[in-house]
C-alpha positions in Angstrom: 22.4 20.0 29.4 22.8 21.0 25.8 21.3 24.2 24.6 18.6 24.5 22.0 21.1 25.5 19.4 23.3 22.5 20.2 20.4 20.1 20.0 19.4 21.5 16.6 23.0 21.1 15.4 23.2 17.5 16.5 19.8 16.8 14.8 21.1 18.3 11.5 24.4 16.4 11.8 22.5 13.1 12.3 20.2 13.8 9.4 23.2 14.7 7.2 24.8 11.3 8.0 21.7 9.1 7.9 18.8 10.6 5.9 18.8 9.2 2.3 17.5 12.5 0.8 20.2 14.6 2.4 22.9 12.0 1.4 21.7 12.1 -2.2 21.7 15.9 -2.4 25.2 16.0 -0.9 26.6 13.3 -3.1 28.9 13.9 -6.1 26.6 12.5 -8.7 23.4 13.9 -7.2 22.2 15.7 -10.4 22.6 12.6 -12.5 20.9 10.3 -10.0 18.0 12.7 -9.5 17.5 13.2 -13.2 17.7 9.5 -14.0 15.4 8.2 -11.2 12.9 11.0 -11.8 12.7 10.0 -15.5 12.3 6.3 -14.6 9.5 6.7 -12.1 7.8 9.5 -14.0 6.2 7.1 -16.4 6.3 4.0 -14.3 5.1 4.9 -10.7 4.4 1.2 -10.0 8.1 0.3 -10.1 10.9 -0.2 -12.7 12.7 -3.5 -13.5 16.1 -3.5 -11.9 17.9 -4.2 -15.2 16.0 -1.4 -16.9 17.0 1.0 -14.2 20.7 0.0 -14.4 20.7 0.4 -18.2 19.1 3.9 -17.9 21.6 5.0 -15.3 24.5 3.6 -17.4 23.3 5.6 -20.4 23.1 8.7 -18.3 26.6 8.2 -16.8 28.0 7.6 -20.3 26.5 10.9 -21.5 28.5 12.8 -18.8 31.6 10.6 -18.7 33.8 13.5 -20.0 33.0 15.7 -17.0 35.7 15.1 -14.4 33.6 16.4 -11.4 31.4 13.2 -11.6 34.4 10.7 -11.5 32.8 8.4 -14.1 34.8 5.4 -15.4 33.8 4.9 -19.1 35.4 1.5 -19.2 32.5 -0.4 -17.5 29.4 1.9 -17.2 27.0 -1.0 -16.5 29.0 -2.2 -13.5 29.3 1.3 -12.1 25.6 2.0 -12.6 24.8 -1.3 -10.8 27.1 -0.4 -7.9 25.5 3.0 -7.7 22.0 1.7 -7.6 22.8 -1.0 -5.1 24.4 1.6 -2.8 21.3 3.8 -2.9 19.1 0.7 -2.2 21.2 0.0 0.8 20.9 3.5 2.0 17.1 3.5 1.7 16.7 6.0 -1.1 14.9 3.4 -3.3 13.7 -0.1 -2.5 13.8 -3.3 -4.5 11.0 -5.8 -4.3 10.5 -8.8 -6.5 13.0 -7.6 -9.1 11.6 -4.1 -9.4 12.9 -0.8 -8.0 10.4 1.4 -6.2 10.7 5.0 -5.2 10.4 6.0 -1.5 9.3 9.1 0.4 13.0 10.1 0.8 13.4 10.2 -3.0 10.2 12.3 -3.4 11.5 14.6 -0.6 14.7 15.3 -2.6 12.7 15.8 -5.8 10.3 18.2 -4.1 13.3 20.2 -2.7 14.8 20.6 -6.2 11.4 21.4 -7.7 10.9 24.2 -5.2 14.1 25.9 -6.4 12.1 26.8 -9.5 10.2 30.0 -8.9 7.3 28.8 -11.0 6.4 26.4 -8.2 6.3 29.1 -5.5 2.9 30.0 -4.1 2.2 33.6 -3.2 2.3 35.1 0.3 -1.3 36.3 0.0 -2.5 32.8 -0.8 -0.7 31.2 2.1 -1.8 34.1 4.4 -5.5 33.4 3.5 -5.1 29.7 4.2 -3.4 30.4 7.6 -6.0 33.0 8.6 -8.9 30.6 7.8 -7.3 27.7 9.6 -6.6 29.9 12.7 -10.2 31.0 12.7 -11.5 27.4 12.5 -9.1 26.0 15.1 -9.8 28.8 17.6 -13.5 28.2 17.2 -13.1 24.4 17.6 -11.0 24.9 20.8 -13.3 27.4 22.4 -15.7 25.6 24.9 -17.9 28.7 25.3 -21.3 28.0 23.6 -21.9 31.7 23.1 -18.6 32.2 21.2 -19.3 29.0 19.1 -22.8 30.3 18.2 -21.4 33.6 17.1 -18.8 31.9 15.0 -21.4 29.7 13.3 -23.7 32.7 12.8 -20.9 34.6 11.0 -20.4 31.7 8.7 -24.1 31.4 8.0 -24.4 35.1 7.2 -21.4 34.9 4.9 -22.9 31.9 3.0 -26.3 33.6 2.9 -24.7 36.7 1.4 -22.9 34.6 -1.2 -26.1 32.7 -2.1 -28.0 36.0 -2.6 -25.3 37.4 -4.8 -25.4 34.2 -7.0 -29.2 34.3 -7.2 -29.0 37.9 -8.4 -26.4 37.1 -11.0 -23.4 38.6 -9.2 -20.9 35.7 -9.6 -17.3 36.4 -8.7 -14.7 34.2 -10.1 -10.9 34.0 -9.5 -8.6 36.2 -11.5 -6.1 34.4 -13.7 -3.3 35.0 -11.2 -5.5 33.7 -8.3 -6.5 30.7 -10.4 -2.8 29.9 -11.1 -2.0 30.2 -7.4 -4.9 27.9 -6.4 -4.0 25.2 -9.0 -0.4 25.2 -7.8 -1.6 24.9 -4.2 -3.8 22.0 -5.0 -1.0 20.3 -6.9 1.3 20.7 -3.9 -1.3 19.2 -1.6 -1.9 16.3 -3.9 1.8 15.6 -4.1 2.1 15.6 -0.4 -0.9 13.3 -0.1 0.8 10.7 -2.2 3.9 11.1 0.0 1.8 10.4 3.0 0.5 7.2 1.5 4.1 6.2 0.7 5.1 6.8 4.3 2.3 4.6 5.4 3.5 1.9 3.1 7.1 2.2 4.3 6.0 2.2 7.9 3.9 -1.0 7.3 6.8 -2.7 5.6 9.1 -1.8 8.6 6.5 -3.2 11.0 6.1 -6.3 8.8 9.9 -6.8 8.8 10.0 -6.5 12.6 7.2 -8.9 13.0 8.9 -11.5 10.8 12.1 -11.1 12.9 10.0 -11.8 16.0 8.5 -14.9 14.4 11.9 -16.2 13.2 13.6 -15.5 16.5 11.2 -18.1 18.2 11.3 -15.9 21.3 7.7 -14.8 21.2 4.6 -17.0 21.8 1.5 -16.8 19.6 -0.3 -14.4 21.9 2.7 -12.0 21.9 2.9 -12.1 18.1 -0.8 -11.5 17.7 -0.7 -8.6 20.2 2.3 -7.1 18.4 0.5 -7.3 15.0 -2.7 -5.6 16.3 -0.7 -3.1 18.4 1.5 -2.2 15.4 -1.5 -1.6 13.2 -3.2 0.6 15.8 0.0 2.7 16.2 0.4 3.2 12.5 -3.3 4.3 12.1 -2.8 6.8 15.0 -0.1 8.6 13.1 -1.0 11.7 10.9 -0.4 9.9 7.6 -2.2 6.8 9.0 -5.3 8.8 9.7 -5.2 10.3 6.2 -4.9 6.8 4.7 -7.7 5.4 6.9 -10.0 8.4 5.8 -9.3 7.6 2.2 -10.0 3.9 2.8 -13.5 4.9 4.1 -14.1 7.0 1.0 -13.4 3.9 -1.1 -16.7 2.6 0.2 -18.5 5.6 -1.3 -17.8 5.5 -5.0 -20.0 8.6 -5.6 -17.6 10.8 -3.6 -14.7 9.5 -5.6 -16.6 10.1 -8.9 -17.3 13.7 -7.8 -13.6 14.1 -6.9 -12.6 12.9 -10.4 -15.0 15.3 -12.0 -13.7 18.3 -10.1 -10.1 17.4 -10.8 -11.0 17.1 -14.5 -12.6 20.5 -14.5 -9.5 22.1 -12.8 -7.1 20.5 -15.3 -9.2 21.6 -18.2 -9.3 25.3 -17.0 -7.3 27.6 -19.2 -5.1 28.7 -16.3 -3.8 25.2 -15.6 -1.5 25.3 -18.7 0.3 28.3 -17.0 0.3 26.9 -13.5 1.5 23.4 -14.3 3.4 21.7 -17.1 2.1 18.7 -19.1 3.6 16.1 -16.7 2.2 17.8 -13.6 -1.3 18.1 -15.2 -1.2 14.4 -16.0 -0.3 13.6 -12.4 -3.1 15.7 -11.1 -5.6 14.1 -13.5 -4.6 10.6 -12.4 -4.6 11.5 -8.7 -7.5 9.3 -7.6 -6.1 6.3 -9.6 -2.7 6.8 -8.1 -4.1 7.0 -4.6 -6.1 3.8 -5.2 -2.9 2.1 -6.5 -0.9 3.3 -3.4 -3.8 2.0 -1.2 -3.6 -1.4 -2.9 0.1 -1.6 -2.1 -0.5 -0.8 1.6 -3.3 -3.3 1.8 -1.1 -5.9 0.1 1.6 -5.4 2.8 -0.9 -5.5 5.5 -2.5 -8.7 4.1 0.9 -10.4 3.9 1.5 -9.6 7.6 -1.9 -11.0 8.6 -1.3 -14.1 6.4 2.1 -14.7 7.9 0.7 -14.4 11.4 -2.2 -16.7 10.6 0.2 -19.3 9.3 2.3 -18.9 12.4 -0.7 -19.3 14.6 -1.5 -22.6 12.9 2.0 -24.0 12.9 2.8 -22.5 16.3 0.2 -24.7 17.9 2.4 -27.9 17.4 5.5 -26.0 18.5 3.8 -24.8 21.7 2.5 -28.3 22.4 6.1 -29.6 22.1 7.3 -26.9 24.5 4.6 -27.9 27.0 5.8 -31.5 26.6 9.4 -30.4 27.2 8.3 -28.5 30.3 6.6 -31.5 31.7 9.6 -33.6 30.9 11.7 -31.2 33.0 9.3 -31.4 35.9 9.0 -35.2 35.7 12.8 -35.5 35.4 13.1 -33.8 38.7 10.5 -36.2 40.1 12.6 -39.2 39.0 15.3 -37.9 41.3 13.0 -38.3 44.3 13.5 -41.5 46.4 10.2 -43.2 45.8 11.2 -46.3 47.7 10.5 -44.5 51.0 6.8 -44.9 52.1 6.9 -41.5 53.9 7.8 -39.7 50.7 5.1 -41.5 48.7 2.4 -40.6 51.3 3.2 -36.9 51.4 0.4 -34.7 50.1 0.9 -33.3 46.5 -1.0 -30.6 44.5 -1.3 -32.8 41.4 -4.2 -35.3 41.2 -3.7 -38.8 39.9 -3.1 -38.8 36.1 -3.2 -42.5 35.1 -3.8 -46.0 36.3 -1.1 -48.1 37.8 1.2 -50.1 35.4 3.4 -52.5 37.3 5.9 -53.0 34.5 6.8 -49.3 34.1 7.9 -46.7 36.6 5.3 -44.1 37.3 7.2 -41.2 36.1 8.1 -42.9 32.8 4.4 -43.4 32.1 3.7 -39.7 32.6 6.5 -38.3 30.4 5.5 -36.7 27.1 6.7 -38.8 24.1 8.2 -37.3 21.0 7.2 -38.5 17.5 10.6 -37.9 16.1 12.4 -41.1 15.1 15.8 -39.6 15.7 17.0 -39.8 12.2 16.8 -37.1 9.5 14.9 -38.1 6.3 16.5 -37.2 3.0 14.7 -35.1 0.4 13.5 -37.1 -2.6 14.7 -35.0 -5.6 14.3 -37.7 -8.3 12.1 -36.8 -11.2 8.6 -38.5 -11.0 6.8 -39.3 -14.2 3.0 -39.7 -14.6 0.5 -40.5 -17.3 -1.6 -37.4 -18.3 -4.6 -39.7 -18.7 -4.5 -40.5 -15.0 -4.8 -36.9 -13.9 -7.9 -35.9 -12.0 -10.4 -33.4 -13.4 -9.2 -30.8 -10.9 -5.8 -30.8 -12.5 -7.3 -29.8 -15.9 -9.7 -27.3 -14.4 -6.8 -25.4 -13.0 -5.7 -24.6 -16.6 -9.2 -23.3 -17.6 -8.9 -19.9 -16.0 -10.1 -16.6 -17.4 -7.9 -15.2 -20.2 -7.9 -11.6 -19.0 -6.0 -10.2 -21.9 -8.4 -11.6 -24.4 -11.4 -10.4 -22.4 -9.9 -6.9 -22.3 -9.4 -6.8 -26.0 -12.9 -8.1 -26.7 -14.4 -5.6 -24.2 -12.5 -2.6 -25.9 -13.6 -3.9 -29.3 -17.2 -4.1 -28.3 -17.2 -0.6 -26.8 -15.6 0.8 -29.9 -18.1 -0.9 -32.2 -21.1 0.3 -30.0 -19.9 4.0 -30.3 -21.6 4.7 -27.0 -21.1 3.9 -23.3 -22.3 0.4 -22.4 -23.5 -0.7 -18.9 -22.4 -4.1 -17.4 -25.7 -5.6 -18.4 -25.2 -4.5 -22.0 -21.7 -5.9 -22.0 -22.9 -9.2 -20.6 -25.4 -9.5 -23.5 -22.7 -8.7 -26.1 -20.0 -10.9 -24.3 -21.7 -13.7 -22.4 -19.5 -14.4 -19.4 -20.0 -18.2 -19.5 -18.3 -20.3 -16.9 -16.0 -17.4 -15.7 -19.0 -15.1 -14.9 -17.7 -13.9 -11.5 -14.2 -13.1 -12.7 -15.6 -11.3 -15.8 -17.8 -9.1 -13.8 -15.0 -8.3 -11.3 -12.7 -7.3 -14.2 -15.4 -5.0 -15.7 -16.0 -3.4 -12.3 -12.2 -2.8 -12.0 -12.2 -1.2 -15.5 -15.1 1.1 -14.4 -13.4 2.2 -11.2 -9.9 2.8 -12.8 -11.3 4.6 -15.8 -13.2 7.1 -13.6 -16.7 6.0 -14.7 -19.6 7.4 -12.6 -21.5 4.9 -10.5 -25.1 6.0 -10.6 -27.4 6.0 -7.6 -30.1 4.3 -9.6 -31.2 0.8 -8.7 -28.6 -1.9 -9.5 -28.8 -4.1 -12.6 -29.5 -7.8 -12.7 -27.4 -10.0 -14.9 -28.6 -13.6 -15.5 -26.2 -16.4 -16.6 -26.4 -20.1 -17.0 -23.6 -22.6 -16.3 -23.9 -26.4 -16.6 -27.7 -26.0 -16.6 -27.7 -24.0 -13.3 -29.1 -20.5 -13.5 -27.2 -17.7 -11.7 -28.2 -14.1 -11.2 -25.7 -11.3 -10.3 -26.6 -7.9 -8.9 -24.1 -5.2 -10.0 -24.1 -1.4 -9.7 -25.3 0.7 -12.7 -22.2 2.1 -14.4 -21.3 2.7 -18.0 -17.9 2.1 -19.7 -16.5 4.4 -22.4 -14.1 3.2 -25.0 -11.9 6.2 -24.8 -11.5 6.0 -21.0 -10.8 2.2 -21.2 -8.2 2.6 -24.0 -6.3 5.2 -21.9 -5.8 2.7 -19.0 -2.6 0.8 -18.1 -3.9 -2.7 -18.5 -0.9 -4.1 -16.5 -2.0 -2.3 -13.4 -5.5 -4.0 -13.3 
């Protein structure tokens, strides 16, 4: 049996050979790849077009072509950059989906390791010690089944809070020193970064489960019940992981917009504190300010992967019904083929008891077994695809064909909404926007887009009674009930419209 040291050594050897982050840090061109990928994803967290990433890496390779330690061939930088990027996609450092390159948790792990080499990102021992002591106290109290000990713990907390309340009421307010504030802001930033990494691990896990589920469907070795059980079981296993529980908790918070609004307000107050400029640089403060929006975007990606898996399984459940019927027919054919080999001319055989009841009336012209065999609808010949161009008169098209082109112009509505907010020079509620920009026939889509703007811009959803918006379409009155929220021109202008 290997010793603990040998097991640890084998674990590190396997990680050195397989883990994408370790492979990147140990590669010859690691500084160039880390710098290039970090610059790409820094301003485009939603993914970078593949050609754009190749061009950026080619420019970076060209800038260091004279350094022999990187082994760069200046003759064809684009081809070398494309090969390099394809190699890291194959190793799992980055992923490519629909023509765009996306970062993974392995890349973020490598970036965090390099960032921690900078002493400015180190948190103090006192700060970590205070956190550890607090967590030990809470965990020990939660694990103790003795009611007396639990009551003493709660009483100590109550006395501490009561003393703090009395001090505040008497005007004795203690605030953190500048050094403590810097440590606290860096600790919050580190936790926020790890939270995004947890969400990315959930997305990667769901994509892996989706890939395995697709392989199970294509292999045609699992029936519909097994595929459905695998889908539900895989989702349950993912939610039972640590990062899965964090994601599920955030999903529950999405139903309480007031909590997210309070979280945005607190983050904004932390970023605007004078110590934040010393604790974080401009890019890190921007990341912290957009934490809630980034978590919502990550949650959307996870939900999209989950919805695709459910959609694929639903389609398989529908199409699999005919396949299973055909399999049942084939099974019956096998059974009845064996029955054909029985000597039915002998009266003793025909009068033997059987577990199957009579299935049909007697037809003298056909053997009994032939009448019971399942028939196939296939004609035996394969039909050719009709690839010839078909022409049609536009005047003969149905109304549904033309209605498909009458969708909402989102870009025009966004421009009109921003223009209306700037002209009003004050925040406008959804009802006020509906009066200035009547939704018309696209009322539901317009209101959904305005609500998305309010959520992404960090607008506060009031607890006041909701608003009523009345519209009319083709003589039919409609009334919509929407939450009371006000949009600001400055917040809407700062949004990335492509992410809506």
